[in-house]
C-alpha positions as protocol buffer text, in pm:
chain_id: "A"
residue {
  index: 1
  type: ILE
  ca { x: 4128 y: 853 z: -693 }
}
residue {
  index: 2
  type: MET
  ca { x: 4030 y: 512 z: -565 }
}
residue {
  index: 3
  type: ILE
  ca { x: 3863 y: 257 z: -797 }
}
residue {
  index: 4
  type: ILE
  ca { x: 3521 y: 246 z: -627 }
}
residue {
  index: 5
  type: GLU
  ca { x: 3504 y: 625 z: -589 }
}
residue {
  index: 6
  type: LYS
  ca { x: 3592 y: 655 z: -960 }
}
residue {
  index: 7
  type: LYS
  ca { x: 3314 y: 410 z: -1055 }
}
residue {
  index: 8
  type: LEU
  ca { x: 3063 y: 610 z: -848 }
}
residue {
  index: 9
  type: GLU
  ca { x: 3173 y: 926 z: -1027 }
}
residue {
  index: 10
  type: GLU
  ca { x: 3138 y: 758 z: -1368 }
}
residue {
  index: 11
  type: MET
  ca { x: 2785 y: 648 z: -1270 }
}
residue {
  index: 12
  type: GLY
  ca { x: 2699 y: 1008 z: -1183 }
}
residue {
  index: 13
  type: LEU
  ca { x: 2658 y: 926 z: -813 }
}
residue {
  index: 14
  type: THR
  ca { x: 2791 y: 1146 z: -536 }
}
residue {
  index: 15
  type: LEU
  ca { x: 2840 y: 1034 z: -178 }
}
residue {
  index: 16
  type: PRO
  ca { x: 2677 y: 1259 z: 80 }
}
residue {
  index: 17
  type: GLU
  ca { x: 2888 y: 1497 z: 286 }
}
residue {
  index: 18
  type: TYR
  ca { x: 2814 y: 1287 z: 595 }
}
residue {
  index: 19
  type: PRO
  ca { x: 2613 y: 966 z: 649 }
}
residue {
  index: 20
  type: GLU
  ca { x: 2252 y: 991 z: 762 }
}
residue {
  index: 21
  type: GLY
  ca { x: 2186 y: 965 z: 1132 }
}
residue {
  index: 22
  type: GLN
  ca { x: 2286 y: 1153 z: 1441 }
}
residue {
  index: 23
  type: GLY
  ca { x: 2265 y: 1027 z: 1796 }
}
residue {
  index: 24
  type: VAL
  ca { x: 2446 y: 816 z: 2048 }
}
residue {
  index: 25
  type: PHE
  ca { x: 2581 y: 540 z: 1822 }
}
residue {
  index: 26
  type: ASP
  ca { x: 2873 y: 457 z: 1595 }
}
residue {
  index: 27
  type: HIS
  ca { x: 2808 y: 445 z: 1222 }
}
residue {
  index: 28
  type: VAL
  ca { x: 3066 y: 168 z: 1182 }
}
residue {
  index: 29
  type: LYS
  ca { x: 3172 y: -81 z: 1450 }
}
residue {
  index: 30
  type: GLU
  ca { x: 3458 y: -323 z: 1386 }
}
residue {
  index: 31
  type: PHE
  ca { x: 3446 y: -670 z: 1542 }
}
residue {
  index: 32
  type: GLY
  ca { x: 3616 y: -1004 z: 1501 }
}
residue {
  index: 33
  type: PRO
  ca { x: 3888 y: -1049 z: 1242 }
}
residue {
  index: 34
  type: ASN
  ca { x: 3835 y: -783 z: 974 }
}
residue {
  index: 35
  type: LEU
  ca { x: 3458 y: -755 z: 1009 }
}
residue {
  index: 36
  type: ALA
  ca { x: 3257 y: -437 z: 1051 }
}
residue {
  index: 37
  type: TYR
  ca { x: 2889 y: -367 z: 1108 }
}
residue {
  index: 38
  type: VAL
  ca { x: 2734 y: -52 z: 964 }
}
residue {
  index: 39
  type: ALA
  ca { x: 2435 y: 85 z: 1156 }
}
residue {
  index: 40
  type: GLY
  ca { x: 2108 y: 112 z: 968 }
}
residue {
  index: 41
  type: CYS
  ca { x: 2113 y: 402 z: 723 }
}
residue {
  index: 42
  type: GLY
  ca { x: 1803 y: 577 z: 598 }
}
residue {
  index: 43
  type: PRO
  ca { x: 1763 y: 764 z: 269 }
}
residue {
  index: 44
  type: GLU
  ca { x: 1815 y: 1119 z: 400 }
}
residue {
  index: 45
  type: ILE
  ca { x: 2091 y: 1285 z: 195 }
}
residue {
  index: 46
  type: ASN
  ca { x: 2270 y: 1583 z: 352 }
}
residue {
  index: 47
  type: GLY
  ca { x: 1966 y: 1665 z: 563 }
}
residue {
  index: 48
  type: VAL
  ca { x: 1708 y: 1620 z: 283 }
}
residue {
  index: 49
  type: LEU
  ca { x: 1452 y: 1340 z: 298 }
}
residue {
  index: 50
  type: LYS
  ca { x: 1277 y: 1322 z: -42 }
}
residue {
  index: 51
  type: TYR
  ca { x: 1003 y: 1075 z: 50 }
}
residue {
  index: 52
  type: THR
  ca { x: 829 y: 962 z: 368 }
}
residue {
  index: 53
  type: GLY
  ca { x: 572 y: 697 z: 440 }
}
residue {
  index: 54
  type: ARG
  ca { x: 490 y: 341 z: 346 }
}
residue {
  index: 55
  type: VAL
  ca { x: 590 y: 180 z: 22 }
}
residue {
  index: 56
  type: ASP
  ca { x: 295 y: 114 z: -209 }
}
residue {
  index: 57
  type: LYS
  ca { x: 87 y: 372 z: -19 }
}
residue {
  index: 58
  type: GLU
  ca { x: 250 y: 718 z: 15 }
}
residue {
  index: 59
  type: VAL
  ca { x: 567 y: 605 z: -168 }
}
residue {
  index: 60
  type: THR
  ca { x: 581 y: 436 z: -510 }
}
residue {
  index: 61
  type: MET
  ca { x: 804 y: 139 z: -589 }
}
residue {
  index: 62
  type: GLU
  ca { x: 1029 y: 360 z: -804 }
}
residue {
  index: 63
  type: GLN
  ca { x: 1063 y: 609 z: -518 }
}
residue {
  index: 64
  type: ALA
  ca { x: 1135 y: 322 z: -276 }
}
residue {
  index: 65
  type: LYS
  ca { x: 1413 y: 197 z: -506 }
}
residue {
  index: 66
  type: GLU
  ca { x: 1554 y: 552 z: -517 }
}
residue {
  index: 67
  type: CYS
  ca { x: 1546 y: 550 z: -136 }
}
residue {
  index: 68
  type: ALA
  ca { x: 1736 y: 219 z: -133 }
}
residue {
  index: 69
  type: VAL
  ca { x: 2007 y: 376 z: -351 }
}
residue {
  index: 70
  type: ASP
  ca { x: 2024 y: 676 z: -116 }
}
residue {
  index: 71
  type: CYS
  ca { x: 2058 y: 440 z: 184 }
}
residue {
  index: 72
  type: THR
  ca { x: 2344 y: 273 z: -4 }
}
residue {
  index: 73
  type: LEU
  ca { x: 2519 y: 605 z: -63 }
}
residue {
  index: 74
  type: ASN
  ca { x: 2487 y: 676 z: 310 }
}
residue {
  index: 75
  type: PHE
  ca { x: 2642 y: 349 z: 426 }
}
residue {
  index: 76
  type: LEU
  ca { x: 2916 y: 377 z: 161 }
}
residue {
  index: 77
  type: ARG
  ca { x: 2997 y: 724 z: 298 }
}
residue {
  index: 78
  type: ALA
  ca { x: 3005 y: 585 z: 653 }
}
residue {
  index: 79
  type: LEU
  ca { x: 3249 y: 315 z: 537 }
}
residue {
  index: 80
  type: GLN
  ca { x: 3459 y: 568 z: 345 }
}
residue {
  index: 81
  type: LEU
  ca { x: 3486 y: 794 z: 649 }
}
residue {
  index: 82
  type: HIS
  ca { x: 3575 y: 501 z: 873 }
}
residue {
  index: 83
  type: PHE
  ca { x: 3826 y: 324 z: 648 }
}
residue {
  index: 84
  type: GLY
  ca { x: 3942 y: 615 z: 429 }
}
residue {
  index: 85
  type: ASP
  ca { x: 3905 y: 409 z: 112 }
}
residue {
  index: 86
  type: LEU
  ca { x: 3610 y: 207 z: -22 }
}
residue {
  index: 87
  type: ASP
  ca { x: 3854 y: -25 z: -198 }
}
residue {
  index: 88
  type: ARG
  ca { x: 3937 y: -171 z: 147 }
}
residue {
  index: 89
  type: ILE
  ca { x: 3598 y: -345 z: 147 }
}
residue {
  index: 90
  type: LYS
  ca { x: 3680 y: -707 z: 68 }
}
residue {
  index: 91
  type: GLN
  ca { x: 3315 y: -811 z: 49 }
}
residue {
  index: 92
  type: PHE
  ca { x: 2965 y: -726 z: 163 }
}
residue {
  index: 93
  type: VAL
  ca { x: 2874 y: -1018 z: 387 }
}
residue {
  index: 94
  type: LYS
  ca { x: 2520 y: -955 z: 518 }
}
residue {
  index: 95
  type: MET
  ca { x: 2250 y: -699 z: 452 }
}
residue {
  index: 96
  type: THR
  ca { x: 1912 y: -632 z: 607 }
}
residue {
  index: 97
  type: VAL
  ca { x: 1669 y: -415 z: 413 }
}
residue {
  index: 98
  type: PHE
  ca { x: 1380 y: -274 z: 616 }
}
residue {
  index: 99
  type: VAL
  ca { x: 1080 y: -152 z: 416 }
}
residue {
  index: 100
  type: ALA
  ca { x: 800 y: 52 z: 575 }
}
residue {
  index: 101
  type: CYS
  ca { x: 481 y: -101 z: 435 }
}
residue {
  index: 102
  type: ASP
  ca { x: 142 y: -250 z: 515 }
}
residue {
  index: 103
  type: HIS
  ca { x: 111 y: -617 z: 611 }
}
residue {
  index: 104
  type: ASP
  ca { x: -9 y: -718 z: 263 }
}
residue {
  index: 105
  type: PHE
  ca { x: 290 y: -570 z: 72 }
}
residue {
  index: 106
  type: LYS
  ca { x: 512 y: -850 z: -55 }
}
residue {
  index: 107
  type: LEU
  ca { x: 777 y: -688 z: -279 }
}
residue {
  index: 108
  type: GLN
  ca { x: 1041 y: -601 z: -18 }
}
residue {
  index: 109
  type: PRO
  ca { x: 1310 y: -798 z: -210 }
}
residue {
  index: 110
  type: GLU
  ca { x: 1256 y: -580 z: -519 }
}
residue {
  index: 111
  type: VAL
  ca { x: 1328 y: -270 z: -309 }
}
residue {
  index: 112
  type: GLY
  ca { x: 1645 y: -436 z: -177 }
}
residue {
  index: 113
  type: ASP
  ca { x: 1757 y: -522 z: -532 }
}
residue {
  index: 114
  type: ALA
  ca { x: 1814 y: -151 z: -600 }
}
residue {
  index: 115
  type: CYS
  ca { x: 2084 y: -157 z: -330 }
}
residue {
  index: 116
  type: THR
  ca { x: 2244 y: -491 z: -412 }
}
residue {
  index: 117
  type: GLY
  ca { x: 2229 y: -412 z: -783 }
}
residue {
  index: 118
  type: LEU
  ca { x: 2433 y: -97 z: -723 }
}
residue {
  index: 119
  type: LEU
  ca { x: 2684 y: -284 z: -505 }
}
residue {
  index: 120
  type: LYS
  ca { x: 2717 y: -553 z: -775 }
}
residue {
  index: 121
  type: GLU
  ca { x: 2795 y: -281 z: -1033 }
}
residue {
  index: 122
  type: LEU
  ca { x: 3053 y: -123 z: -807 }
}
residue {
  index: 123
  type: TYR
  ca { x: 3223 y: -429 z: -660 }
}
residue {
  index: 124
  type: GLY
  ca { x: 3128 y: -719 z: -887 }
}
residue {
  index: 125
  type: GLU
  ca { x: 2924 y: -1027 z: -800 }
}
residue {
  index: 126
  type: GLU
  ca { x: 3176 y: -1191 z: -562 }
}
residue {
  index: 127
  type: ARG
  ca { x: 3244 y: -883 z: -348 }
}
residue {
  index: 128
  type: GLY
  ca { x: 2926 y: -681 z: -390 }
}
residue {
  index: 129
  type: VAL
  ca { x: 2639 y: -928 z: -348 }
}
residue {
  index: 130
  type: PRO
  ca { x: 2577 y: -1016 z: 20 }
}
residue {
  index: 131
  type: ALA
  ca { x: 2345 y: -1260 z: 190 }
}
residue {
  index: 132
  type: ARG
  ca { x: 2031 y: -1052 z: 241 }
}
residue {
  index: 133
  type: SER
  ca { x: 1704 y: -1031 z: 428 }
}
residue {
  index: 134
  type: SER
  ca { x: 1427 y: -795 z: 318 }
}
residue {
  index: 135
  type: ILE
  ca { x: 1178 y: -725 z: 593 }
}
residue {
  index: 136
  type: GLY
  ca { x: 849 y: -534 z: 604 }
}
residue {
  index: 137
  type: GLN
  ca { x: 805 y: -296 z: 898 }
}
residue {
  index: 138
  type: ALA
  ca { x: 499 y: -105 z: 1019 }
}
residue {
  index: 139
  type: ALA
  ca { x: 713 y: 209 z: 1061 }
}
residue {
  index: 140
  type: LEU
  ca { x: 1074 y: 321 z: 1039 }
}
residue {
  index: 141
  type: PRO
  ca { x: 1252 y: 616 z: 1209 }
}
residue {
  index: 142
  type: TYR
  ca { x: 1156 y: 966 z: 1089 }
}
residue {
  index: 143
  type: GLY
  ca { x: 910 y: 824 z: 837 }
}
residue {
  index: 144
  type: PHE
  ca { x: 1183 y: 660 z: 626 }
}
residue {
  index: 145
  type: PRO
  ca { x: 1036 y: 432 z: 358 }
}
residue {
  index: 146
  type: VAL
  ca { x: 1357 y: 224 z: 361 }
}
residue {
  index: 147
  type: GLU
  ca { x: 1648 y: 163 z: 600 }
}
residue {
  index: 148
  type: ILE
  ca { x: 1945 y: -63 z: 527 }
}
residue {
  index: 149
  type: GLU
  ca { x: 2216 y: -210 z: 748 }
}
residue {
  index: 150
  type: VAL
  ca { x: 2520 y: -405 z: 630 }
}
residue {
  index: 151
  type: MET
  ca { x: 2809 y: -612 z: 755 }
}
residue {
  index: 152
  type: VAL
  ca { x: 3136 y: -608 z: 563 }
}
residue {
  index: 153
  type: GLU
  ca { x: 3470 y: -784 z: 559 }
}
residue {
  index: 154
  type: TYR
  ca { x: 3759 y: -545 z: 503 }
}
residue {
  index: 155
  type: GLU
  ca { x: 4131 y: -557 z: 430 }
}
């Protein structure tokens, strides 16, 4: 078993069978020297969406953080399927966290911390903590409270 997959197992986390999202797009697109972009992943796990709506309205902060973890599991699964091994990820370079919320909600970075905190646990500070933007959105696809996209460098 690979190191990252073993860490996930030890943390009691299971990657979904397939990453969230169907349609006319690639989950992972390689570009440049050893860089890959992962399309935005929502929190739906194996066809089940636990929460819908805006954070701090229909969805609590704790539920939003759970959604961020589920988004993370989805993009890790997309990377695993594409590269065959999560240990090939050299570093997470850039992340954008989209949070469905009203205009006066200001805690988008705290939602994003649930994702980057998990990546830091899995990969360490150097590899796991990307540059990040956390952005409030009026709405996200399918009522997702959170959607996350990442760019990685791989070996």
